[in-house]
N, C-alpha and C positions, 0 to 999 in steps of 0.2 A: 792659201793664206798662211804664210809661214811666220813663225815666231822668230824674233831676233833680239839680241841684247842691245839696248840703247847706249849711245855714247855718253861720255862725261861732259858735263857742263861745269865750268869753273865756279868756285864759290869763294867769297872773301873770308869765310870762316872755316876753320879746320873741322873735319867731320868727327863726331864722337860715336862711340859704340852704341848702337840702338838695337834693341831686340826686334826680331821680325814679328810684327803683329799688325793686325788691322785695328786701328784705333777706333774706327766707327762701328766695328762689330764686336767689341769687347763686351763680355757678359751678355751677349745676345745668343739665345738658343737657336741652333740650326734646325730649320724645319724642312719638310719635303720640298717646299718651294724655293729654298735657298740652296738646293743641291742639284739643280738641273738647268739646262738652257731652254730658252723659249723654243717651242716646236716639239719637245718630247713630253712636256707636261705643262698645261696652261697655267699662267699666273692668274690669281684672282683678279677679276676685272676692277679697274679703278673707278671710283665715282667721278662724275663729270666735274671738271675743275671749277666750273662756275657755281656748283652747289656746295663746295667745301667751305665751312665757316672759317673766316680769317683768323679767329682766335685759336685755332688748333693747327698743329703741324700737318703739312700735306703728307698723306699716306703714299702718294704716288712717287714722290721724290723727283718730280719734273723740275727742270731749271729753265723756265721760260722768261723770267724777268727777276731782277735782284729783289725787288720789293714784293715778289710773290712768295719769298721764303720767310721763315721766322728768323729773327735776329740771331738766335742761338745757332741755327743751322748755318747761316752765312759765316758766322765767326768760327764755327767748327771747321768749315771748309778752308777758310783763310789760315787758321792755325794748323790745319792738316797740311797745307802747302809747305809750311816751315819744316815739318817732319819729312815730307816727300823730298825736299831739297837735300836734306842730310842723307837720306837713304840713297838718293841718286848719286851723290858724291861718293858714298861708300860702296856703290854698285851692289846694293842690297835692297832693291825696290821690292816691297811686299807683293806677293803674287795674288792680289785680291781679285784679279779678273781671270784667274785660271779657269778654263772651261767656259768662259763667257764669250759671246759674240757681240761686237759693237759695230753699228752702222755709222759711217762717217760721210760728211758732205763731199761733193766732187771737188776737183782741183779749183782753187780760187785764191784764197788768202794762204799763201804758201807757208808762212810762219805758223799760223794757227793749225792748218791741216797736217803739216809735218809733225808738229808737236803732239797732236792728237794720235796720229798713227804710231809714232815712236813710243808714246806713253802707254797706249793700249798694249802693245807688244811687250814692253818692258815689264808690265804688270801681269803678264801671262795670258792675255786675251788674244783673240783673233779679230780682224776687222776687214771690212769691205766698203768701198765707196758706193753710194747710191745717189741717183739724181735728185734734184731739189725742186723740180717743177711740179708742184702739187695741185695746180689748177684751183678750183673753187673748194668750198668747205666739204662738199659731199665727196669729191675726189680725194681730199686730204684724209677724211675719215676712213675711206677704203684703204688708202695707203698705210695709215696707222695700224689698222687691223692686220694687214698683210705683213708689214715689216715686223710687227710684234710677234708674229709666228716664227720669224726667222732669227731675230736678234734679241739680246737681253737688254741692251741700251741703244737708243737711237739718238745720234747727234746730227742735226740737220737744220737748215735755215729755210726761209720762205720770204717772199716779198712782203706779205702782210702778216702781222702777228696773229690776227684771228684765224688765219689759215693754219698756222702752226698750233694754235690752241685746239682747233678741231682735230688735227692729227693726234695730238697728245691725249685728248679725251677718248679717242678710239683705241689707242695703243695700250696693250696690257703690260707695258714696261716703261721705265723712265725715258723721257724725251728731254734732250738738252738743246737749247737754242743756240745755233751757230751764227745767227745774225739775221735780222729782218730790216725792213725800211724803218721800222718803228723803234728798235733798240738793238744794242750790241753788248750783251752782258759779259761775254767771255773776256774781251780786252780789259774792261773795267775791273773784273775780278782779278786778272793778272796784275794790274797796276796797284790795286789795294794790297795784294799779297806781297808785292815787291816793297812797297812802303813799310808794311809791317815788318818785313825782314830787315830793312835798313834801320828802322827807328824803334822797333819794339812796341809801338802803340799806334792806334788809330783814333782813339777818343779825343775829340776836340780839335782835330786838325782842320786846316783851311785848304781847300783844293781850288785852285784857279784854273778853269777850263777856258783856254784861249781858242775858241772854236765857234763856228756858227751853230744855229739850232739844227741838230742832226741826230742820227740814231745813236751815235756815241754819247752825245750830251744827254740824251734822254735816259741812258743807263746810269750816268752820273747822278741825275736827279733821282732815279730809283734808289741809288746807294744812299743819298742824303735823306731819303724818306725812312730808310731802315736803320742806318747807323748814326751815331752822334758826331757827324762831320758836317762842315759847312761847305757848300759848293757855290762858287761865284763864277758865272759865265762872264767873261770879259771879251767884248767884241764890238764891231761896228753896229750901230743901232738897227739897220735894216734886217739884221740876222739874229737879233736877240729873241730868246724863247718867250712865248706867251703862256703863262700859267695862271689859272684862276687863283685868287687870293685864298690862302689857307691850305692849298693842296700840297704844297711842299715848303713848309716854313723855314727849312734850313737851306733853301736855294734862292739866290738873288742874282740879278743881272746888273751889269755895269759897262760903261764905255771908258772907264778910267783905268789905264794900265798901272796906276799907282796901287791898285789892289794887290799886285804881285809882290809888293815890298814885304809883307808879312805872311806870305803863303808858305805852307809846308810842302805842298806838292803842286806842280804846274804840269798840265797835260795839254796837248794840242790835237787837232784833227785837220784833215785837208780843207783848204779854203773853197768857198763856193766857185763853181766854174764860171758863172756869169758876172762875177764881181769885178768892179773897176780896181785896178792896182792901187790907185791913189786912196781909195777908201780903206784898203786893208793894210797899207804901209805902216800906220801907227801901231798895228797889232802884230807885227812881225818880230819874232824873237831874234836876238843877236848876242854876241859875247859881251859887248859893252853893257847891255841891259842886265845880263846875268851877273856881271861884276858888282852891280849895285844891290843885289838881293841878299837874303840871309845866307851865311856860309853853309848851312846844313840843308838847304832847299833841294828837293828832288825835282828835276825837270825831265819829263818823259815826252819827247817830241815825236810827232808822227813818223813812222819808220821809213817812209819813202821820201824822195826829194820833192819838197813843195816850196818853191821860192817865195810864194806869198805867205808862207807860214813861218819859216825859219831861214836865216842866213846860214851859209855853209859853216861859218865859224861857231855856230851854236853847238854842233855835234862834237867839236873838239874841246868844248869848255868842260871843266871838272864837274860842274853842277849837272850836266846832261848825262843822265844814267839810262837813257833810252835803250841802247843795245842790250845792256844787262837786264833791264826790266822786261824787254820782249823775250829774252831767253828764259827768264824766271817764270814766265806765263805757263811754261810746260808743267811746272810743279803745281801751280794752281789748278790747271786742267786735270792733272792726275788726281789731286785731292777731290775735285768735283766728281770725277768718275768713280772714285772709291766711295764717296758719300752716296751717289746714286745707286751703285751696285749693292751697297750694304742693306738696302731696303728690299732686295729680291728674296 
């Protein structure tokens, strides 16, 4: 597992001189547990995640869902991504993972996985891919204990979120959710970090999610639960999310594409495979529609070609910042890894 220097990603802002430091470990005393890798000295065992009071910050620094964090922790990660972007541009990424081992998911989402691998190596760590077939909760618990003996941070996914929660409860180190059928917090974290980079604020923004009820949408609902943002799902009625009243007061659903007119951020996800094209046609983005929106709107379209989601001219429109946003996700993931490792 060799280290290598990560390449440059372009930035619209000129880099400024930044001292090499770990912003999350500032004024934090180093203990015996902060100076070793898992396997040479055991970490103190984490309490079961279901037993942790929601009013207190999590001692385990797991990242299983956006709304499982404290608001201050999520904002620290998003603000840390801005620093990581400047350090990356200056080729001075802090070596906060030096001597650390990170487990990564197997090949799948090439953007996310490549960014994770390059980010770990750029921050001085080593990484290896591990399979993500954890079976039932008992098998996941066994895997968590075993991987925790080998790695300092585990980045992995699972089909079911409870399976991943069981793995995290047994692991003596932080576990980061790389995606489940229930939620996908990493892409949403990256989109939020990008919008903060572009506009300098998140408070009060309106996010229009032009997508069916899916794992990506559920993570946007998690974000609306934690942050002062409004998320509006805009889609055909058969695929609108069903949420009990009061569980997510800043999340609403609509079939009216007019909701996009005052949106600050528009995001998409792949269309349902079994959907009739005639049902989805009114919800397809195109350049003519984007011309009618606010001039400062951010449009982050799904990264792959989905004809039922976007017309080809959408990608060429000035409002579509998708490729840059997907590249910026690396900095959000680096900030997340720094935050997780700072608790070791």
